[in-house]
N, C-alpha and C positions, 0 to 999 in steps of 0.2 A: 504493500498501500504507500510507495513511496508519491512524494508530493501532494500528499491528499487524494489519490486517486481510488475510484472506486472500483474495487474488488470485482474481478468478474463472475465471480459466485455469489456475489450480493443479491439479496431480494431486489424487486422490481423496484421501489420506490425509495432505495437507500438514500439516507440525507446526507449522506459523506461521511468519510471518519474522522474529519476534520472539524464538524457541525458540534455544538452545544447537546444535539440531542442523539448524538450517533451512540449508537449500543442501546439507547434506551426507549425510544420511539414505537410505537405498534409496526411498524412497519420492519423495527429490525427483529421482531419475534420469530425465533426458529432459524435466522442467519448463522452460518459457521462461523462468520467473524465479530458476532454479538459480544464476544466478552472482550476482546482486543479489541474493540472497538470504543468500547465503554471506557475501559482503564487506560487509553491513550491521555496522553497529555494534548490539551487544546488549545488554542490561539500560540502567541507570540510570545517568547519570554521576556515579561518586563525588564531584567536586569540588561537582557541586550539590549533593549529600546531606552533604557534609563542611560546610556551613554551618547544619545542623540540629543542634543541640546533644543533646536527647534526645527518641527516637523511643518512642511507646508505641502498643500495640497494643489495641485493647478490645472483647474479644470474648464469645462467649457459644455455649452449647451449644445453645438451642433460640430459635428466635425467638419474640417477643413479649414479652419480659422486661423489656424497657425499655434495651435496648444503646445504641441511638442517643440516646435522653436522655440517658442517662446521657455519653456522648460529646460530647453538644452542651452539656451544662450543667458539665463537666469544661473545658472550652473556654472558655466564660464565664469561670467561675472563675480560671481561670492567666491570661486575659486583661485582667480587674479586678485582678489582681496588677500591672500594665504588664509581664508578659512576654509577648516576641512570638510568636504561636502560631497555627499554620498547622490546619486540620482535614480529613483526606484521607478522603474517602466513598468505599472500594470492594466495596460493596454494589452491584455492577452491576445486577443484577435487582430491585432494591430500595431507591431511594435515597430514603432520607427526611430527610437531612440540610438539601438546601434549604428546606424545610419548616421543620424546627426552628431552623433560622436564619434565619426571615424573608426568605429570599432567593428565593424562587419568581418566576419567570418573568425570571430574570437570563440574561446568558447569558458566554461566555467571552470572553476578549479577548487580542488575541496583540501581543506587540512584536518588538523584534529580540534582547529575553531569552530569549524562549519562551513557552507559554502564562501570562496572569494570573491569579491566583486572584481570585474574587470575596471582596471584605473585607466584614465588618459593622463592621469599624470599623477604624481603621488599624494595629491591631496584631493583627488576629482574621482569617484570610483561610482561605476554604473553598474545595475543588474535588470536583467529582463530575459522574457522569456525568448525573446530573438537568438541569445547566446545556446539555449538550447534544442533548437529546432536543425534536425540533420538536414533539411533543404529549406533554404531561406523562401522558398516558394510555397512551400506546404500549409494547406488552412487550418487553422488552427480552429478543428469545429467540438467546442465543448459545452456542458450545461453549466449551470450557477455552481453547483457543488463542487465541481472539480475546477473552476477558476478560483471558487473562494479558497479550497485547500492548498493552488500554489501560492495565493496571495500569502497567507499564511506562514506558508513555506518561507517565503522570502524575507518576512520579518522576526520569524523564529530561528531559521538557520542560517541567513547569512551575517557572519562577521564584519560589520562597519569600522568596528572600533569606535575611538573616541569622534564623533563627528559635531561639527557647530550647525551645520545644516542636511536635514534630509529632503530632497525634492521629491515628490512623489508626481509621476505625471501618469494620470487617470484617462480610461476612456472618454469621448463624450456622453451626458446625457447624464442619468440618476439611476443608475442598475444596480446589478447585485455587486460590481467589485468597489463602488462607491460606499454602499453600505457597510459592504464588510470592513475597507480601509479604517473607516469612520470608527466600529466597533473595536476594530484590534488595535487601535492606537490611541483611543479615548483613557484608556487607562493609565498611559505615561502624558497623556496631553498632547494635543495640536496645537499649532501657533494660529493655524486658519487656513484658507484657501482664497488663493487667487483666481481670477475669471477672468479667461479669454473668449472675446467676441469680436465681430466684424461688424461695422457703423448701421446697417439695413437692419429694416422693421423685424423680418424674416430669422435673423439671427437675436436679435434681442427678447422675442418673444420667448423663445428657449432660455435666454440667460436670466429671465425673471424666474421661472422653473428652477434654475440652478440657485439663485439666490435664496427662494424658498425652500429649498430642500437642505440646504446652510442653516436656515434658522430653525428647522424643523429637528435638526438631528444635534444641535449646539455647536455647529462649527463656525467660530466668526468668520466673515468674509471681510481679508485683508486689503481687498480693493477688486477693481475692473480694469483690466486692457483693452483701448480698441486696436485693435490691430488692423494691418492693411487699410489706414485709415486715410485712403488715397493714393496714388500709385504720384511717388518722388524719383526725380530721376536727372541726373545732368543733360541739358538741350543735345550736347555734343553724342552723348550714347544712343540717342533715339537712330530709329530709320525712317526714312522718308520716301513714301510710296505715290505714285502716282495709279489711282487706279481707273480701268476701263468701264464700260458699260455691262461688259460682259462678266466684271470680276475678275478679273488677270489684274495684274499692276506691274508695273516698271519700279526698280529700284532708283530714288535718286540721291541716296544720302551722301555718295562722294560728290556729287556735285553741287548739293546744299551746304555740307559743310565749306568746301572750297570759295564758295559765295558770301559765307559767312567771314571766314578767314579774312576775305577781303575787301569785303564790305561793310562789315560789323563784327569784328573782332571781341567784343565784349560781349557778344551776344552766347559765346561759346562757355562763357563762366556761369550761364544761368541756370539754373533748376526748373525744370519743367514739373507742373502738376495734374493731377486730374482725377476727378470723383471716379473712382471704379464702380463704387457700392453708394445707393440712394441713402445722403445721409440728414434730408429735410426733415424727418420727424426728429433731429435732437441728438440721433448718434448714444453712444454710452454714457456720455457726460450727464444728458437728459435725463436718463433713464437711474443712474445712480443717486440724482438728487430726489426723483419719486421715490424710490426706496430705501434710503436713508442708507447707501454703502456707499465707500471712498472711490472716487474714481482718479484712478492712477496716473493715465496720462493716453496719447495714442502715438502708435509705432505706424510710420507709412510703410506702403511698399514699396521694398526697395530691392530690383532684381538681383545686387550684390547679398544681400544678408539671404534671400533664397539659392543663388550659388554657395554661399557658406554654408547654409543648412545640408546644401547635397554634397558638398566635400568634407562634413564633419569638422568644421573650422568655427573657433572664436570667432563672432563679427568685430572683436575688441582687440585683436591680436595684431589686425595689419589695418592700412588707412584705405584699404577698398569701400568698407561699411560707410561711408563720410555722411550718410544722411540717415540712417537706421540706428546706428551706433550710437548717437549723441540722444535720440530719443529712449533706447531702451537703457544706457545708463541712466536717465535722470530717472526714471522708473525705480530702477533698484537704488539708488540712492534716497528717494523719497520712501521706499520700504525702511531701509534702513535707519531712516532718521528718524521716522513714527516709531517704528515696533523692536528695533534689536541695538542701535547703534549706543545709550547710553551702559547699556549692559554691556556689549561686546568691550566697549573701549577700558571697561573696569577689567573684566577676564582678561584683557591682552597686557 
């Protein structure tokens, strides 16, 4: 029964060996594993989680809003401040964190202390089901109890050591994984959740549900980040096309750039911006005011940030992400100043 998996010879409605009702529910009667399940330890080791000072959930109402990108860059930013950081990916069916941290193809190693995280740097460790799949294209088709069992395993058997921050990248929505991680971590305390959204109402509708979820389960909302808040990039990085009535196009980029160099060189230093999503409803800032939660700021849709995520790199380490990096840095600094700065300065 490794990783909380349901045994093949279990009864039909097995609650899962890591469930609090394992070995005790009506469905367990007559199961050959009943005694083992009833006596097995449940949940994460409180002592192991007690070495983690701050636990942050990163949530989103919808998929595709850049939640995992934010989780990765938040972890990079905290590690760059010399904090000991762990990044836990509990998106069981869609683990993208290994890719975004440049750790594809890495394996989990086990020691006498437990599973060892995969390290990007000496102070940034990562754990994900993505490291456990023999084939990265393999679909993970698991029911709730099996997912919950693996999340418990991550918290119980992974040896993080002394951590300043554990960033938990959750799947979108409010499903089994969210309920499980909150229940498992509440014994040792959760600092709160950062919710990532895009500006349009179709995303904000679900973010309101995410805020409601946090309030119901007693998790503070540290703030909301509006991601992809307009496309921004240097004018010289755009392509310029002439469209025909047939939908075909001719690339005029080289001619346009040469013209600007000759006639208006100052234009080459301009940043071009465009609204990708409709924010006429006030975006995340208005929603935060209405729901009484902090608004942390906006991060523009920056092609260089997308490239950094694809390459598994920090957007702060080079000067290429000149548009998105300052916005992300401002959000991290706001979080530090509001929630952790005084405590951390004393501890260090």
